[in-house]
N, C-alpha and C positions, 0 to 999 in steps of 0.2 A: 480420614482423619477423626478419631474420637472427640467427643466434646471436651474431656479433659486436656487433650492435645491442644484444641483451640483456646482453652482457657489459660493453659501454660504459656503459649505463644504471646497472648495479650498481656498477660502479666509480666513478661520479661520486657517484650517492646514497650509496654507502657511505662516503664522506668526511664526510657530515653527522653532527654530534655527535649521539649518541643515536639513530640511525636503525637499526633491524632490518630490513636487506634481505630476509633469509629469511622473516621474518613477514609483510612487506609482500607478498612474491610468493605466499603461501600464502592472502592474506585473500579472503573471499568477501563482497561488499558488494551491497545492495540501493539502488537510487535511484528513489524515489517521486515521480513528477511529472518530465517531460521537456520543460520550458519554459525560459525564460532562465537561471534559477538552476540547474535540473537539467542543462542542457547545459554549464554551466562546472564543475560538480561531476564530471560524467563525464569532461570533458575531462582535468581534473586526475588523477583516478584512472588514467585511461588512459595518461597520460604517467609516472605512477609506477610503473605495473606491478602492479597486483593480479592474483590469480588468476582470480576469476570476478566478473562484473557482472550482476545482475539490474534489468531496467529495467522500471518499471511506468508505463503512462499508457493512456488510453482514447481519447484526442483525435486530430485530424488536423492537419498542418503547415498553416498559414495564411500569408498573405503577411505579416501583421503580426508573425509570429515571427522574420523574416528579419533584421530590424535589431537584434537582441540574442541571438540563438542561433547559436552558433559551429557547430553541428553540421548545420545545415539549409541547403539550397540552393533557389533558385527553382524548379527543376525537381522539388522534393520536395512542392509544393503538394498537397493532397488525400491525401498518404500518410500512414501511421500513424506518430506521433512515436516511439514505443517501438521499431519496426522500423528506421526510418531511422536513430535513434540507435545501435542496436546495430550496425548496418553501419559507422557511422562510427566507432565506438569501435575496431572491429577494424581499420579503416584506420590509425588512430593506431598501435594496438599488436596484431597480428594475434595474440599469444599468449594475449591475454585471452579467455576462454570467456565469451560473451554470451549472454543469453536474454532476449527481450521478451516481456512478458505485457501483451497488449493487454486492458484491463480497468481495473476499479474496485478500489482497495484495501479497500473495503467488504465486497467478496464474491468477487471472481475471484483472490485470491492465498491459495494453501494455507497452512495454518498451520505445516505441516511445511517449507514452504520458507523461511519466515520463522526458523524454528528452525536452519536450516543457516546463516543469515548470522552474520558476525563484527560488521558494522556496518550500519545503516540510515540514510540521508539522506532527510529529509523536505523536498523541495523543492515545497511546497503553497500555495496561495493562499486556501485557505477552511478554516473550521473543522472542517466534516463529515469531512473526509478526514483532517485532522490528529488528530480524535478517534479515529478508527477505527485508523489507524496507530499511535497511542499505546497503544490497547487490545491490538492484536496484538503490538506489541513487549513490553509488559509481561508479558502471558501467557507469552511466550516467554523472558522473563528476559533480553532483548537491550536494549542501549542504543541511541537513537536520536538523531540530530543533526538539529534543525530550523532552517531558515533562512526569512527573509522579507526582501522587497525592496520599496520604494516610493520612486518618485522618485530621488534621489541617496542614499538612506538605507537600512538595513537592520538586521537583527538575526540572532543565532545564539545558540541555547540546547541544552544536552544534558539529556535527560531518562534518568534512571536508576532502578534499584529502590530504592536507599537514599534517595532525595530525592522532592521533589514532582514530579508529572507533568503532562502538559498538561492533563488533565482536572481536577487538583486546582485550576488556577489560572483555570477558566473562571467567568465572571462570569453574571449572570442573564441579560443581553442574550446573551451568548455562547449559552446554551442555548436562548434563545427562537429564534435564529436557526437552531440545528443542528434543533429541532423542525421548524420551517418546511421546511427543507430536506429532512428525512427523510419529509415528508409528500409530497414530489413525486417520484414513481417515474421521471421521464422524466428521463434521466441529464444530458443537455444543460441543463436548467433546474434540476436539483439544484445544479450547480456554476455557474449562471449568475451573472457579475459584470456590474453596470450600466456598460458600455464598457470600454475596453482600460485596464487598469491602467498608469498612467505609471511606466515604469522606466528605466533606462538600461544598456547593457552594462558600465558601470564599475561600477555598483552591484552588478550580478550577479557581476561577476568578484572584487570584494573580498569580498562575503559568502561566495561559494562556496569561495574560497581559504581563509577562516578556518574554515569548516565542515570542510573535508578536513584542514586542519592540526590542528584539535581531535580529528577523528577519529583521525588517526595517533597522537596522545597516548594515547588509549584503547587503541589496538592495541598501542602498545609499551610499556603500563604507565607512563607518565610522569603519576602521580596528583599531583605536587606542583605542576605547572607548567600544568595545563588548568583549563578552565571546570568547576565541579562545584557543583551547585545555583545556578547563577548564569546570567545573560543579559548578553550582550556587545551593546551598541547602538552602531551607527556612524551619525553624521550627518555626509554629504559636504560639504554645502555650507558649514558652518562648520569642517569637519575636525575634528570632535569624536567622541570615543568613551569609553564608560564602561562598568562592569560593574556590575550590580544583582543583589541577592540575589532569588531566588525565593520566593514565598510557601510557608509551611509545607505539609507534607505532609497531606491530609485522610485521616483514618483509615477513612472511609467510601466512599472512592473506589472506583468500580467496576473500574478500571484495575489497582489494587494487588492482583492476585489471579492468581498464577502457574499456569498448567496442568502438571501432572506431564508428564513425558516420554511421549509417546504409544507404546503398544504395537502390534505388528503381528499381525493375525489373517489367517491365509490365506485365499486365495479371497475377500477384500474389496478390490476394486478399482473403478476409475471405468468398468468394463464390466459388472460385476455388476448384476444387476437387484434392486431394493428387496427382493423376496421372497427372492432367494438370500442377499442380506445379513442379513436376519432369520433365515433358516434356519440359517446359520453362527454368529451370534452367539447364538441360542439354544443350538446345541449347546456353545457355549463356556462361556456364562454362566447359561444357565437361561431360564425364562420367570416373568413377561412382559417384554419387552424394548422399549425405546423410545429414540428419537434426538430430542435437543434441537436446534432449529435456531438459528442466529445469526441468521437472517433468514427472516421467514415465506414459505411458498409459497403462491402465488395459484392456485387451481384453475381459477378463471374470471376474466374480463374482461367487464364489462358497460359499454355506452354509455349515458348517463345521459339522453339525449333520445330516441334513436331506439329505446332498450330492446333493442338485439342483445346477445346473450350469447355469447361464444366461450371454448373451453378454452384454458389457458394454462399451468399445471403447471410453474412455475419460480419461482425467488424474484421477487417484485414488482420488487426494485431491477433486474432485468434488461429491465424494459420501457424499450425505447429511442424516442426520437424517431419513429423511421421506423417501428417497430412500431406505435406508439399512432396514427399517421396511418393505417395500414392498417386499423385496427378502427373509425375513424369513419365514419359515414354522413352526418353533418351537420358541415360545417367548424367546428374548435374545439370541438365538444361534448365535454364531460367524461366522464373515464373512472372507473370504481370496480370494486370486487371485490363480488360480491353476498354477502349475509348467510350466513356458515356455509361460506364457500368461501375462507378464509385459514388454514392450517395451521400452528402454530408447533412442532410435533413431529410426527414420523413413527412410526407402530405399525403394526401389523398390520390396523388399520381403514383406513389410507389406501388409497384407490381405486384406486391406480395402481402395484400391486406389480410390474408387468411394465417399468415404467420402469427404465433404468440410473441409476446415481448421476451419471454425466456428464449424462444428459438431464434430471434433476432439479435441475442447475446447481451441483453440487459441484465446485471446481477441484482440479487435480491436487495431490496431496501435502497435502489437507485432513486435518482430524482430525474425527472423528466422536464427539460426546460421548453416550454410550450409558449409559442407565440400568437397572439389574436389581436388584430385591429390595433397594432402599436403598443400593446401591453404584454408583459412578459410574467409568467405564471411558472411556479416551480412545484411540481407535483410529485410526491411520495409514491413509488411503486410498493405496493404490499403483495 
């Protein structure tokens, strides 16, 4: 985009009552999910001219995406959605900094990255991903705007620190579904839906436009005029919309726990070995030191019929469909983790002290939860 194009954009948007063009041009946003809804959200944000956009998705472009995803082309099939979307956003507005995170919101997005965002847009179609996005956002003290579409209808909701969050509203059936999916390490199966969800580009456009508009109200500080502790439901067939109050906040909700601002400790980076990290943490805080994990690390994977055992040494959530197939000796045989080979924390007894934090599955800018002598420390990985 030329400087004249930028000036034109700012002069036009500058006439919209209540819009802070400077704040908009400085905004850093994250879009989780690059499907039909995510495409429309990203398109709107690109046209408006935010400063930076982080796009999170692990999936590939399929032919079924092309009828309702404005950023994808037929030539993009089998390419990674996040990477394609990042390129197309820059085609719309080259001045936007884009970052594609090809991975899962559960375990591939660093907490430090989430803390840097001004707004987070959840364009997801399953409870498990929404739950973890909710937990990361609330731990970081960041609002997130969730949207959903089905057929010609959809919904928009904003989750904030002061009110009920997504986890507060989960039903017993919702928790059962999440527990079932968490038990499936294969990412493709973890997020599998029975058949293609019927949606239209019209519904995606309406819901995404509302999500972005409500997000801008947060950005501009328009407290009186926006959704707050409410859900907006849109029914396209009968052209009906209504606002509902959210359920009350649950005082025992695990998401309602803010992590303090992380501190930096020199020589703790993704390229540091675990042994080096412990040596540095011990010199800083004392002994003994251990690190609590958000997701357990499997040391080994075993085949349940052929009884083969393989080293793994990364979060079990990283077991992809392709990896699972490479381990099987018999078609469709089950996989498991041998007894005693699943670590929920790291300490000096962990047998792979020579592994780097990156090799152990920690994403860039993640935060280590360090324990020492009854004290907790939150350490940013560089």
